[in-house]
C-alpha positions as CSV (number, residue, x, y, z in Angstrom):
1,M,12.7,-43.6,-8.5
2,T,13.3,-41.1,-5.3
3,S,11.2,-38.1,-6.7
4,E,7.6,-37.9,-5.9
5,L,4.7,-35.5,-6.7
6,L,4.0,-34.1,-3.2
7,T,0.6,-32.7,-1.9
8,W,1.0,-29.1,-0.2
9,Q,1.0,-30.9,3.2
10,Q,3.3,-33.8,2.5
11,A,5.8,-31.0,0.9
12,F,5.3,-28.8,4.4
13,N,6.3,-32.0,6.1
14,S,9.3,-32.5,3.7
15,S,11.6,-29.6,3.9
16,S,13.3,-26.9,1.4
17,E,16.2,-29.2,0.2
18,E,13.3,-31.6,-1.4
19,C,10.7,-29.3,-2.2
20,G,12.7,-26.2,-3.2
21,G,12.4,-22.8,-1.2
22,K,9.8,-21.8,-3.8
23,G,7.7,-25.1,-2.8
24,W,8.4,-25.6,0.8
25,N,7.5,-21.7,1.4
26,L,4.2,-22.6,-0.4
27,A,3.5,-25.7,1.8
28,R,4.1,-23.7,4.8
29,L,1.7,-21.0,3.6
30,H,-0.9,-23.6,3.2
31,H,-0.3,-24.8,6.5
32,Y,-0.7,-21.7,8.4
33,G,-4.0,-21.3,6.7
34,F,-3.2,-18.7,3.7
35,A,-5.2,-19.1,0.3
36,I,-2.7,-20.8,-2.1
37,P,-3.6,-22.4,-5.6
38,K,-4.5,-25.8,-6.0
39,G,-1.4,-27.6,-6.5
40,G,1.7,-29.6,-5.2
41,V,5.6,-30.1,-5.4
42,I,7.9,-32.3,-7.7
43,T,10.6,-33.1,-5.8
44,A,14.0,-32.7,-6.7
45,G,14.7,-36.1,-6.9
46,L,13.5,-36.0,-10.0
47,Y,16.3,-33.2,-11.1
48,R,18.7,-35.4,-9.6
49,I,18.2,-38.4,-11.8
50,I,18.1,-36.5,-15.0
51,A,21.2,-34.6,-13.9
52,G,23.1,-37.6,-12.9
53,S,23.1,-39.5,-16.3
54,E,26.5,-39.8,-17.9
55,N,26.1,-36.8,-20.5
56,I,24.4,-34.5,-18.6
57,H,26.9,-34.7,-15.3
58,N,29.9,-34.6,-17.9
59,L,28.4,-31.2,-19.2
60,I,28.2,-30.0,-15.9
61,G,31.6,-30.9,-14.8
62,R,32.8,-29.2,-17.7
63,I,31.0,-26.2,-17.3
64,D,31.7,-25.9,-13.3
65,A,35.6,-25.5,-14.3
66,L,34.9,-22.5,-16.7
67,P,35.6,-19.0,-15.3
68,T,32.7,-16.6,-15.0
69,N,33.6,-14.3,-17.0
70,E,34.1,-17.0,-19.7
71,L,30.1,-18.0,-19.3
72,M,29.0,-14.1,-19.2
73,A,31.2,-12.9,-22.2
74,T,28.9,-14.6,-25.1
75,E,26.5,-17.8,-25.6
76,N,28.5,-20.2,-24.5
77,P,28.2,-23.4,-26.7
78,L,28.4,-25.8,-23.5
79,L,25.7,-24.2,-22.0
80,T,23.7,-24.4,-25.2
81,K,24.6,-28.0,-25.6
82,L,23.8,-28.9,-21.7
83,H,20.0,-26.9,-22.4
84,A,19.6,-28.8,-25.2
85,A,20.4,-32.1,-23.6
86,I,18.1,-31.4,-20.3
87,V,15.1,-30.3,-22.2
88,A,15.5,-33.4,-24.8
89,T,15.4,-36.1,-21.9
90,P,12.9,-38.6,-21.6
91,L,11.0,-38.4,-18.1
92,P,10.9,-42.0,-16.2
93,V,7.6,-43.7,-17.5
94,I,6.9,-44.2,-13.4
95,F,6.8,-40.4,-13.3
96,E,4.6,-39.7,-16.1
97,Q,1.9,-42.0,-14.2
98,T,2.4,-40.2,-11.4
99,L,1.6,-36.9,-13.0
100,T,-1.2,-38.2,-14.1
101,E,-2.7,-39.0,-11.4
102,F,-1.8,-35.7,-9.7
103,L,-3.4,-33.7,-12.7
104,D,-6.6,-36.0,-11.7
105,R,-6.6,-36.0,-8.3
106,E,-6.2,-32.2,-8.2
107,Q,-8.7,-31.8,-11.2
108,L,-6.0,-30.0,-12.9
109,A,-5.8,-32.0,-15.8
110,D,-8.1,-29.7,-18.2
111,R,-7.1,-26.5,-16.6
112,P,-4.7,-24.3,-17.4
113,V,-1.6,-24.4,-15.0
114,A,1.8,-22.3,-13.9
115,V,5.0,-24.3,-13.8
116,R,7.9,-22.7,-11.4
117,S,10.9,-23.9,-10.3
118,S,11.7,-24.2,-7.3
119,A,15.7,-24.3,-6.6
120,T,16.9,-26.1,-3.3
121,Q,19.0,-22.8,-2.3
122,E,16.3,-20.8,-3.5
123,D,14.0,-18.3,-1.6
124,S,16.1,-19.0,1.7
125,G,17.4,-15.9,4.1
126,E,21.0,-16.1,2.2
127,A,19.9,-16.2,-1.4
128,S,17.0,-15.5,-3.2
129,F,17.3,-16.4,-6.9
130,A,14.5,-13.8,-8.1
131,G,13.5,-13.8,-11.4
132,I,16.5,-16.1,-12.2
133,H,14.9,-19.5,-12.6
134,D,11.9,-20.3,-15.1
135,T,8.3,-19.8,-14.6
136,T,5.9,-21.1,-17.4
137,L,2.5,-19.5,-17.1
138,N,-1.1,-20.9,-18.7
139,I,0.2,-24.1,-19.7
140,H,-2.4,-26.9,-21.3
141,G,-1.6,-30.3,-21.1
142,H,0.3,-33.2,-20.1
143,D,2.8,-33.3,-22.5
144,D,3.7,-29.5,-22.3
145,I,3.4,-30.0,-18.5
146,E,6.3,-32.0,-19.2
147,Q,8.2,-30.0,-21.3
148,A,8.0,-27.0,-18.9
149,I,9.2,-29.0,-15.7
150,L,12.5,-30.0,-18.2
151,R,12.7,-26.6,-19.0
152,C,12.7,-25.5,-15.3
153,F,15.5,-27.9,-14.9
154,A,17.8,-26.6,-17.6
155,S,17.3,-22.8,-16.1
156,L,19.7,-23.6,-13.4
157,W,22.2,-23.4,-16.2
158,S,21.8,-20.1,-17.7
159,S,25.2,-17.7,-17.1
160,R,22.9,-15.6,-15.0
161,A,22.1,-18.5,-12.9
162,I,25.8,-19.7,-12.8
163,A,27.1,-16.3,-12.3
164,Y,24.6,-15.4,-9.3
165,R,25.8,-18.9,-7.7
166,R,29.4,-18.3,-7.7
167,K,28.4,-14.5,-5.9
168,M,26.4,-16.3,-3.4
169,K,29.5,-19.1,-2.8
170,I,27.0,-21.9,-3.6
171,S,28.5,-25.0,-5.4
172,S,26.7,-26.2,-8.5
173,Y,26.7,-30.1,-7.2
174,Q,25.2,-28.5,-3.7
175,I,21.8,-27.2,-6.0
176,A,19.1,-29.4,-7.4
177,C,15.7,-28.2,-8.5
178,A,12.4,-28.8,-7.5
179,V,8.8,-28.0,-9.4
180,V,5.9,-26.5,-8.3
181,I,3.0,-27.0,-10.3
182,T,-0.5,-24.7,-9.6
183,E,-3.8,-24.1,-11.0
184,M,-3.6,-20.5,-12.8
185,V,-5.3,-17.9,-10.7
186,N,-8.0,-16.1,-12.9
187,A,-6.4,-12.4,-11.4
188,E,-8.0,-9.4,-11.7
189,S,-4.9,-7.6,-10.1
190,A,-1.9,-8.8,-9.0
191,G,1.4,-7.5,-7.9
192,I,4.1,-7.9,-5.1
193,A,4.0,-7.1,-1.6
194,F,6.8,-6.5,1.0
195,S,6.4,-6.4,4.7
196,C,9.1,-3.6,4.8
197,D,10.1,-0.8,2.6
198,P,12.6,-2.7,0.4
199,V,14.1,0.6,-0.7
200,N,15.0,2.5,2.4
201,G,15.0,-0.3,4.6
202,R,12.1,0.9,7.0
203,H,11.0,-2.0,8.9
204,D,7.6,-0.5,10.2
205,V,6.2,0.3,6.5
206,I,4.3,-2.2,4.2
207,T,4.8,-1.8,0.4
208,I,2.4,-3.0,-2.2
209,N,2.6,-2.9,-5.9
210,A,0.0,-3.5,-7.9
211,N,-1.5,-4.0,-11.8
212,Y,-4.3,-5.1,-13.7
213,G,-4.2,-9.0,-15.0
214,L,-1.3,-11.2,-14.3
215,G,2.0,-10.0,-11.6
216,E,4.4,-10.9,-14.3
217,S,4.0,-7.2,-15.7
218,V,4.8,-6.3,-11.7
219,V,7.4,-8.8,-11.1
220,S,9.6,-8.2,-14.0
221,G,9.8,-4.7,-13.8
222,T,7.8,-3.9,-16.8
223,V,5.2,-1.3,-16.0
224,E,5.3,1.1,-13.6
225,P,2.8,-0.2,-10.8
226,D,0.5,1.0,-8.3
227,Q,2.4,1.6,-4.9
228,Y,0.6,1.7,-1.4
229,R,2.6,2.4,1.9
230,L,1.3,1.3,5.2
231,N,2.5,2.1,8.5
232,R,2.8,-1.9,9.6
233,F,1.6,-1.4,13.2
234,S,-1.9,0.9,12.6
235,K,-2.1,-0.2,9.0
236,T,-3.1,3.4,8.0
237,E,-2.1,4.7,4.6
238,I,1.7,6.6,4.7
239,D,1.1,7.7,0.8
240,S,0.4,6.2,-2.3
241,Q,1.1,6.7,-6.0
242,I,-1.0,5.3,-9.2
243,G,1.4,4.5,-11.6
244,Q,1.3,4.6,-15.4
245,K,0.5,0.5,-15.9
246,Q,0.1,1.0,-19.9
247,Q,-0.3,-2.4,-20.1
248,R,-1.4,-5.7,-18.4
249,C,-0.1,-9.4,-19.0
250,Q,-3.1,-11.9,-19.1
251,A,-3.6,-15.4,-19.8
252,K,-3.9,-16.2,-23.8
253,P,-6.6,-18.3,-24.6
254,G,-5.2,-22.1,-25.8
255,G,-2.1,-21.4,-23.7
256,G,0.9,-18.6,-23.0
257,I,0.2,-14.9,-21.8
258,E,0.1,-11.7,-23.6
259,W,-0.1,-8.3,-23.2
260,V,-2.6,-5.2,-23.9
261,K,-3.0,-2.0,-22.9
262,N,-4.9,-1.1,-19.8
263,T,-7.8,1.1,-20.7
264,D,-8.3,2.3,-17.0
265,S,-4.3,2.8,-16.2
266,H,-5.2,5.9,-14.1
267,Q,-7.4,4.0,-11.8
268,A,-6.4,2.4,-8.6
269,C,-5.9,-1.5,-8.9
270,L,-7.3,-1.6,-5.5
271,N,-9.9,0.1,-3.2
272,E,-9.0,0.9,0.1
273,C,-10.6,-2.0,1.9
274,Q,-8.7,-4.2,-0.3
275,I,-5.2,-2.7,0.2
276,Q,-5.9,-2.8,4.4
277,L,-6.7,-6.6,3.8
278,L,-3.6,-7.3,1.9
279,A,-1.5,-5.3,4.1
280,R,-2.7,-7.5,6.8
281,I,-2.4,-10.6,5.0
282,C,1.5,-9.1,4.6
283,D,1.9,-8.8,8.2
284,R,0.7,-12.2,9.0
285,V,3.0,-14.0,6.2
286,F,5.8,-11.9,8.0
287,H,4.8,-13.5,11.6
288,A,4.3,-16.8,10.5
289,L,6.9,-17.5,7.8
290,G,9.9,-14.5,9.5
291,R,8.6,-15.1,12.7
292,G,8.2,-11.7,13.1
293,E,12.2,-11.0,12.6
294,Q,12.4,-11.9,8.9
295,H,10.7,-9.6,6.4
296,Q,8.9,-11.3,3.5
297,D,8.7,-10.3,-0.3
298,I,5.5,-12.0,-1.1
299,E,3.7,-12.5,-4.7
300,W,0.0,-12.2,-4.4
301,A,-3.0,-12.1,-7.0
302,F,-6.7,-10.7,-6.5
303,D,-9.4,-13.4,-8.3
304,G,-12.5,-10.6,-7.5
305,N,-13.3,-12.7,-4.0
306,G,-10.0,-12.4,-2.2
307,F,-6.3,-12.3,-2.4
308,I,-4.4,-15.5,-3.1
309,L,-0.7,-15.8,-2.5
310,L,1.6,-17.2,-5.0
311,Q,4.9,-17.3,-3.3
312,A,6.8,-15.6,-0.4
313,R,10.6,-15.6,0.2
314,P,12.5,-13.7,2.6
315,V,14.0,-10.3,1.7
316,T,17.6,-11.0,1.8
317,A,19.1,-7.4,2.3
318,L,17.8,-4.4,3.4
319,P,19.8,-1.2,3.6
320,K,21.1,-0.2,7.0
321,I,19.3,2.6,8.4
322,T,21.7,4.8,11.0
323,C,23.0,8.2,11.8
324,A,25.7,8.9,9.1
325,E,28.3,9.9,11.8
326,I,28.2,5.9,13.3
327,R,28.0,4.1,9.8
328,N,31.3,2.9,9.7
329,Q,31.1,1.4,13.3
330,P,29.8,-2.2,14.4
331,E,26.2,-2.0,15.6
332,I,25.8,-3.5,19.0
333,W,22.8,-4.9,20.3
334,S,22.6,-6.2,23.9
335,N,19.4,-7.4,26.0
336,G,21.7,-5.9,29.0
337,N,18.5,-3.7,30.0
338,F,16.0,-5.5,28.5
339,R,16.4,-9.4,29.8
340,D,14.9,-8.0,33.0
341,A,12.0,-5.6,31.5
342,V,11.0,-8.2,29.2
343,P,12.6,-11.5,29.8
344,M,10.7,-14.2,28.3
345,V,9.8,-15.3,24.3
346,M,6.2,-13.4,24.2
347,S,3.2,-14.8,22.0
348,R,2.9,-13.1,18.5
349,L,0.3,-10.7,19.4
350,V,2.6,-9.3,22.5
351,S,5.6,-8.8,20.9
352,E,4.3,-7.0,17.7
353,F,2.7,-5.0,20.5
354,S,6.0,-4.7,22.4
355,D,7.9,-4.0,19.1
356,H,6.0,-1.0,18.5
357,Q,5.5,0.4,21.5
358,I,9.2,0.1,22.6
359,N,10.4,1.9,19.7
360,N,7.7,4.7,20.2
361,I,8.8,5.3,23.6
362,L,12.7,5.2,22.7
363,H,12.0,7.6,20.1
364,R,9.4,9.8,22.1
365,N,12.5,10.2,24.0
366,F,14.0,13.1,21.6
367,D,10.6,14.5,21.1
368,G,10.6,18.6,21.1
369,F,14.4,18.9,21.4
370,Y,16.2,16.6,19.0
371,P,14.9,15.9,15.8
372,I,15.6,12.1,14.7
373,D,15.2,10.0,11.6
374,P,11.8,8.5,12.1
375,A,13.4,5.5,10.3
376,L,15.7,4.7,13.2
377,R,15.0,1.4,14.6
378,F,16.1,1.7,18.7
379,A,14.9,-2.3,19.6
380,R,14.1,-5.6,17.7
381,Q,13.9,-9.2,18.3
382,F,16.1,-12.2,17.9
383,Q,15.3,-15.7,18.6
384,G,12.0,-14.0,20.1
385,R,13.7,-11.6,22.5
386,F,14.3,-8.4,22.4
387,Y,17.2,-6.5,22.3
388,C,18.4,-2.7,22.2
389,N,20.5,-0.8,20.1
390,V,23.3,0.3,22.5
391,S,25.5,2.2,19.5
392,L,22.3,4.2,18.1
393,M,21.8,5.1,21.9
394,Q,25.0,6.1,23.1
395,W,25.3,8.2,19.8
396,L,22.0,10.0,20.2
397,W,22.1,10.6,23.8
398,F,26.0,12.1,23.3
399,D,25.2,14.0,20.0
400,S,22.0,15.7,21.6
401,V,23.2,16.4,25.3
402,E,26.6,15.5,25.8
403,F,25.3,12.6,27.8
404,P,28.4,10.6,27.8
405,P,28.4,7.0,26.3
406,D,29.8,5.5,29.1
407,K,27.5,6.4,31.5
408,M,24.8,5.3,28.7
409,N,26.4,2.0,29.1
410,I,25.3,1.4,32.7
411,S,21.9,2.3,32.0
412,M,21.9,-0.6,29.4
413,G,23.3,-3.0,31.9
414,G,27.2,-1.9,31.5
415,H,29.1,-4.7,29.6
416,Q,28.8,-3.1,25.8
417,P,31.6,-2.3,24.0
418,L,31.8,1.6,23.5
419,L,31.1,3.9,20.9
420,R,34.2,5.6,19.5
421,I,33.7,9.4,19.1
422,D,35.9,11.8,17.2
423,E,38.0,14.3,19.8
424,E,37.3,17.5,17.2
425,Y,33.1,16.3,17.3
426,K,33.6,16.5,20.9
427,K,35.4,19.6,21.2
428,G,33.4,21.9,18.8
429,L,32.4,24.8,20.4
430,G,29.2,25.1,18.2
431,R,28.5,21.9,18.5
432,K,29.1,21.5,22.5
433,M,26.7,24.9,22.7
434,R,24.1,23.2,20.9
435,R,24.3,20.2,23.1
436,I,24.2,22.2,26.4
437,W,21.1,24.0,25.0
438,R,19.2,20.8,24.0
439,G,19.8,19.4,27.7
440,L,18.4,22.7,29.1
441,K,15.4,22.2,26.9
442,F,15.2,18.7,27.8
443,F,15.2,19.5,31.7
444,R,12.5,22.1,31.2
445,M,10.1,19.4,29.8
446,I,10.6,17.2,32.4
447,G,9.9,20.0,34.7
448,R,6.5,20.8,32.8
449,Y,5.5,16.9,32.7
450,R,5.9,16.6,36.3
451,K,4.1,19.9,37.6
452,Q,1.2,17.9,35.6
453,A,2.0,14.5,37.4
454,D,-0.9,14.0,39.5
455,A,-3.5,14.7,36.6
456,I,-1.6,12.5,34.4
457,I,-1.6,9.6,36.6
458,K,-5.2,9.9,37.4
459,S,-6.2,10.2,34.0
460,E,-4.5,6.8,33.0
461,T,-5.8,5.3,36.2
462,E,-9.4,5.7,35.2
463,F,-8.3,4.5,31.5
464,A,-7.0,1.5,32.8
465,E,-9.8,0.7,34.9
466,Q,-12.4,1.3,32.3
467,Y,-10.6,-1.2,30.2
468,R,-10.2,-3.6,33.0
469,Q,-13.9,-4.0,33.6
470,L,-14.4,-5.1,29.8
471,D,-15.9,-8.8,29.3
472,Y,-12.9,-9.9,26.4
473,H,-14.4,-13.2,26.1
474,A,-17.9,-11.6,25.2
475,L,-16.2,-9.4,22.4
476,S,-16.5,-10.5,18.9
477,D,-13.2,-10.7,16.4
478,Q,-13.8,-7.7,15.1
479,E,-14.9,-5.9,18.5
480,L,-11.6,-7.1,19.8
481,V,-9.3,-6.2,17.2
482,D,-10.4,-2.6,17.5
483,T,-10.3,-2.6,21.0
484,L,-6.6,-3.7,21.1
485,Q,-6.4,-0.7,18.4
486,L,-7.7,1.4,20.6
487,L,-5.4,1.0,23.3
488,N,-2.4,0.5,20.8
489,N,-3.5,4.2,19.8
490,H,-3.9,5.5,23.3
491,L,-0.3,4.3,24.6
492,T,1.3,5.8,21.4
493,D,-0.4,8.8,22.2
494,Y,1.0,8.6,26.2
495,N,4.5,7.6,25.6
496,R,6.0,10.8,25.2
497,A,4.3,11.6,29.2
498,F,5.7,8.1,30.2
499,I,8.9,8.8,29.4
500,M,8.9,12.2,30.7
501,L,7.5,11.0,33.9
502,T,10.1,8.5,34.2
503,S,13.4,10.4,33.0
504,R,15.3,11.8,35.4
505,K,18.2,14.4,35.6
506,R,21.5,12.7,34.0
């Protein structure tokens, strides 16, 4: 028998091909020091044994030959037959022994557990399968756990799951199902969090959704949760909304879940300190699992003492944020200029600091004469190195002060494709006059800052010298974090002066 029941550390040393996306991501969270529930992963080998039996294999082949519209139109008898065949299949005796030993070893034999599907193509950078495969909560006893495992396997063969696989061009023979078994978390509140804003695509915003009780009410969209949005760099709150939260989901005595009325629905689920802590955990997951490049969708629970992460997966689709006039043109990212300024792959701390500051500097270029969307992203990392959105730079400098794209290209390295600008847009007299007027405002601002140059340089030199004298080794962790935040805030304020003093007439 090729299947095993792995501890989190063993699962980390395995792969998503054996542990599924959910199982392997949980193992990675455990490896990087995040709090997750006790438990482990049944590898996909067990599913392959079940699916390889002659009867089930033949049914899968017949279903695979059916067109998608026929599968979705009505309750298909072949799907019903396959589901029943999988659920009725006895698990191998050797696996039953392995499961018993695992539950005893993890002290889960007499405790309620959650059994979650973890498909091999699930929770990847390309496909999420969010909410499509089965999760069963608050299960008691060996026999019920075995039935929940089989239901996880059968959930690969719902019409919805098959349609999604076909949409994502994933073959039914490519996919297999691992299963995650974890202790149930006694959650006071729970929900989901994103290291971005999944609705509008902003990369500098952390979004938290929360309700009392288990996270099922938030994940399923059954209630309107509390929502908190924070700046990802400063962790300061942008806005919050207390949701209706008419009901909560909670564990039912003896097994299963139940829905009950929230008596305190008008109150916030999380206090300010808890929101701050969860935001920092969310940012850490973004860097640990997403390497600071792939945003993360995180399911969490708060048990009264701390936050426990129940799963994390990449955010697979974010809206494109750009200017309307260039939305249909290719987006070109280049390191033509950055390769000299920031040539090396940086540590996580420095890269996060740099990401905020580089984007802030390029935004501050336009302060006071040409308002732009604060969500626009000028710089990002690919494989740890910074690249600049030269399409955006070409457009904004042309539209603001009529600086030609070919000249902007020279300042950005000189080898990027040129943006196409509609001739009528170039010639419109009203637009042309506005660009000239903005250019004059820009040059006047440069002049004002240059008159203050000596005072600004003196002040910044003194500030820098003060922090050079600090003994950073003597600082506590909290003092170090506070100092770095102060430096980050100071630089953010100084960037306007920096960009004006280093600008030249274009």
